[in-house]
C-alpha positions as CSV (number, residue, x, y, z in Angstrom):
1,M,-15.1,-3.8,11.5
2,L,-13.4,-0.5,11.5
3,S,-15.3,2.8,10.9
4,I,-13.6,4.4,7.8
5,S,-14.5,7.6,6.0
6,A,-13.0,10.3,3.9
7,T,-13.0,14.1,4.5
8,N,-14.4,16.6,2.1
9,E,-10.9,18.2,2.0
10,W,-9.5,14.9,0.6
11,K,-12.1,14.8,-2.1
12,T,-11.6,18.4,-3.0
13,Y,-7.8,18.4,-2.9
14,H,-7.4,15.2,-4.8
15,P,-10.1,14.9,-7.4
16,G,-10.0,11.6,-9.3
17,A,-8.2,9.8,-6.5
18,V,-9.2,6.4,-5.1
19,I,-8.5,4.7,-1.8
20,G,-9.1,1.0,-1.6
21,I,-9.8,-0.7,1.8
22,L,-9.4,-4.4,2.6
23,E,-9.9,-5.5,6.2
24,L,-9.3,-9.2,7.1
25,S,-9.5,-10.9,10.5
26,G,-8.8,-14.3,11.8
27,V,-5.4,-14.5,10.1
28,D,-2.2,-16.3,11.2
29,N,0.9,-14.3,10.3
30,T,3.3,-16.9,11.6
31,R,2.4,-19.8,9.3
32,P,5.1,-20.5,6.6
33,S,3.6,-20.6,3.1
34,P,5.5,-22.5,0.4
35,E,2.7,-21.5,-2.0
36,L,3.3,-17.8,-1.3
37,D,7.0,-18.2,-1.8
38,A,6.3,-19.9,-5.1
39,R,4.1,-16.9,-6.1
40,K,7.1,-14.6,-5.3
41,R,9.3,-16.5,-7.7
42,E,6.6,-16.6,-10.4
43,T,6.1,-12.8,-10.0
44,E,9.8,-12.0,-10.2
45,A,10.1,-14.2,-13.4
46,R,7.1,-12.6,-15.0
47,L,8.3,-9.1,-14.3
48,R,11.7,-9.7,-15.7
49,E,10.2,-11.2,-18.8
50,R,7.6,-8.4,-19.2
51,F,10.1,-5.6,-18.7
52,A,13.2,-7.0,-20.3
53,G,15.3,-4.2,-21.8
54,F,13.5,-1.5,-19.8
55,A,15.3,1.5,-18.3
56,R,13.9,4.0,-15.8
57,Q,12.6,6.2,-18.6
58,D,10.6,3.2,-20.0
59,F,9.1,2.4,-16.6
60,V,7.8,5.9,-16.0
61,T,5.8,5.8,-19.3
62,L,3.6,3.1,-17.9
63,P,0.2,4.8,-17.2
64,I,-0.1,3.8,-13.6
65,M,3.6,4.6,-12.9
66,A,3.2,7.9,-14.6
67,A,0.3,8.8,-12.4
68,Y,2.3,8.1,-9.3
69,Q,5.4,9.9,-10.6
70,K,3.3,13.0,-11.2
71,Y,2.0,12.9,-7.7
72,Y,5.4,12.3,-6.1
73,K,7.0,15.1,-8.2
74,R,4.7,17.6,-6.4
75,F,6.8,16.8,-3.3
76,T,10.1,16.4,-5.2
77,K,10.2,12.7,-4.5
78,T,10.4,9.5,-6.6
79,Y,7.8,6.8,-6.4
80,H,9.4,4.1,-4.2
81,V,7.5,1.3,-6.0
82,L,9.4,2.3,-9.1
83,Q,12.7,1.8,-7.3
84,Q,11.6,-1.6,-6.0
85,L,10.5,-2.7,-9.5
86,E,13.9,-1.6,-10.9
87,S,15.7,-3.6,-8.2
88,I,13.8,-6.8,-9.3
89,V,14.0,-6.3,-13.0
90,L,17.3,-4.5,-13.5
91,K,19.3,-5.8,-10.5
92,G,18.0,-9.3,-10.2
93,K,16.9,-8.9,-6.6
94,N,14.1,-10.9,-5.1
95,L,10.9,-9.9,-3.3
96,P,11.7,-9.5,0.4
97,D,10.8,-12.1,3.1
98,V,9.1,-10.1,5.8
99,S,6.0,-12.0,6.9
100,P,3.1,-13.7,5.1
101,L,0.7,-10.7,5.5
102,V,3.4,-8.2,4.3
103,D,4.6,-10.4,1.5
104,S,1.0,-10.8,0.2
105,N,0.9,-7.1,-0.3
106,F,4.4,-6.8,-1.9
107,I,3.6,-9.5,-4.5
108,A,0.4,-7.7,-5.5
109,E,2.1,-4.3,-5.4
110,M,4.8,-5.3,-7.9
111,D,2.2,-6.7,-10.2
112,T,-0.2,-3.8,-10.2
113,L,2.1,-0.9,-9.1
114,I,-0.6,0.2,-6.6
115,L,0.9,1.7,-3.4
116,T,-0.5,-0.1,-0.4
117,A,0.1,0.1,3.4
118,G,-0.7,-2.7,5.8
119,H,-1.8,-2.0,9.4
120,D,-2.4,-4.1,12.5
121,V,-6.0,-3.2,13.4
122,A,-5.4,-3.8,17.1
123,K,-2.9,-0.9,17.0
124,L,-5.3,1.6,15.4
125,I,-7.7,3.7,17.4
126,P,-10.9,4.5,15.5
127,P,-12.3,6.3,13.8
128,I,-10.1,5.9,10.7
129,I,-10.2,9.0,8.4
130,M,-8.7,9.6,5.0
131,D,-7.6,13.1,4.8
132,V,-5.1,15.7,3.5
133,S,-2.0,16.6,5.5
134,K,-1.9,20.1,6.9
135,S,0.9,22.4,7.9
136,G,2.1,21.3,11.4
137,D,1.1,17.7,11.0
138,T,3.8,15.3,12.3
139,L,4.2,11.6,11.5
140,I,6.4,9.4,13.8
141,R,8.1,7.3,11.1
142,M,8.9,3.6,11.4
143,N,12.4,4.4,12.5
144,G,11.0,6.4,15.4
145,E,11.9,9.8,14.1
146,P,9.3,12.5,13.9
147,K,8.7,14.0,10.4
148,L,7.1,17.4,10.0
149,M,4.9,16.9,6.9
150,D,4.3,19.0,3.9
151,A,0.7,20.1,3.4
152,G,-1.4,18.4,0.7
153,D,-0.4,14.8,0.9
154,M,-3.0,12.0,1.2
155,V,-2.9,10.7,4.7
156,M,-4.8,8.3,7.0
157,R,-5.5,9.4,10.5
158,D,-6.8,7.6,13.6
159,A,-7.7,9.1,16.9
160,T,-4.0,9.7,17.7
161,G,-3.2,11.6,14.5
162,V,-1.5,10.8,11.2
163,V,-0.7,7.1,11.0
164,C,0.2,6.9,7.2
165,S,1.2,9.1,4.4
166,I,1.7,8.5,0.7
167,I,5.0,10.3,0.7
168,Y,6.4,9.4,4.1
169,G,4.9,5.9,4.7
170,Q,3.6,4.4,7.9
171,D,4.0,5.3,11.5
172,N,5.9,3.2,14.0
173,V,2.9,1.9,15.9
174,S,0.4,0.3,13.5
175,P,2.5,-1.7,11.0
176,I,1.9,-5.4,10.6
177,T,3.9,-7.6,13.0
178,P,4.3,-11.4,13.4
179,S,1.5,-11.3,16.0
180,T,-1.0,-9.5,13.7
181,T,-4.3,-11.4,13.4
182,H,-6.5,-8.6,12.1
183,V,-5.1,-6.6,9.2
184,L,-6.1,-3.4,7.3
185,Y,-4.7,-2.9,3.8
186,V,-5.1,0.6,2.4
187,A,-4.3,1.2,-1.3
188,Y,-3.7,4.9,-2.3
189,A,-4.2,5.8,-5.9
190,P,-3.8,9.3,-7.3
191,A,-5.8,10.7,-10.2
192,G,-5.1,8.7,-13.4
193,V,-5.5,5.3,-11.7
194,S,-8.9,3.7,-12.2
195,A,-11.1,2.3,-9.4
196,D,-11.2,-1.0,-11.3
197,V,-7.4,-1.4,-11.1
198,V,-7.5,-0.6,-7.3
199,D,-10.3,-3.2,-6.9
200,E,-8.3,-5.8,-8.8
201,H,-5.3,-5.1,-6.6
202,L,-7.2,-5.7,-3.4
203,R,-8.6,-8.9,-4.9
204,R,-5.0,-10.1,-5.5
205,I,-3.9,-9.3,-2.0
206,E,-6.8,-11.3,-0.6
207,E,-6.0,-14.2,-2.9
208,N,-2.4,-14.2,-1.7
209,V,-3.5,-14.1,2.0
210,R,-5.9,-17.1,1.4
211,E,-2.9,-19.1,0.2
212,F,-1.8,-19.4,3.9
213,C,-5.0,-18.5,5.6
214,P,-8.0,-19.8,3.6
215,N,-10.5,-19.2,6.4
216,A,-9.6,-15.5,6.9
217,I,-12.8,-13.4,7.5
218,K,-13.4,-10.5,5.1
219,E,-14.6,-7.7,7.4
220,Q,-14.9,-5.1,4.6
221,N,-13.7,-4.4,1.0
222,L,-14.6,-0.9,-0.3
223,L,-13.4,1.9,-2.5
224,L,-13.5,5.6,-1.5
225,T,-13.4,7.9,-4.5
226,A,-12.8,11.7,-4.8
């Protein structure tokens, strides 16, 4: 089980924020899951029915979406889950087929709108610390390009430095791969999103994972609050 904590700077800089942690081991990320695929189709249909007739201005009035949009606007960005939801509801696109562990997160993310990253625990070097980005911090993004970060973003660090950021996403070392057998899901919620919603989101991810790996071991499930 990973050692995970949050800095006082994170708690001070982001009052009301919540970070949800779900760590699962003993998983098989290569096993096809017709049940998970069926959940994708059910989720897409439910979203299209629920949000029929919506435009972007309607989506951003949803309380959870509004909380994320407020956070992203501080960095002159648009919440990318909003863009993904629009692609499903307004453009008729389907949830992606990446891998069972990644797809389990995407399905839950579209239902709850809670931003979540998935990491291969074997690629992380403890301790894991939830923090705030500082001037001079650099993230090597998934495309291999270094990104000089703005100060004040919620980030996750391991012993090597920043490995995930709300605004710029994950690094190019720790994301889930087909060979991942031990996974860490980290849900980032700004002020305005309740701890209960984050907890329910993690429960849905775990439920999805157990569709294809019912014997997965739950190493930890916790909420960090500011």
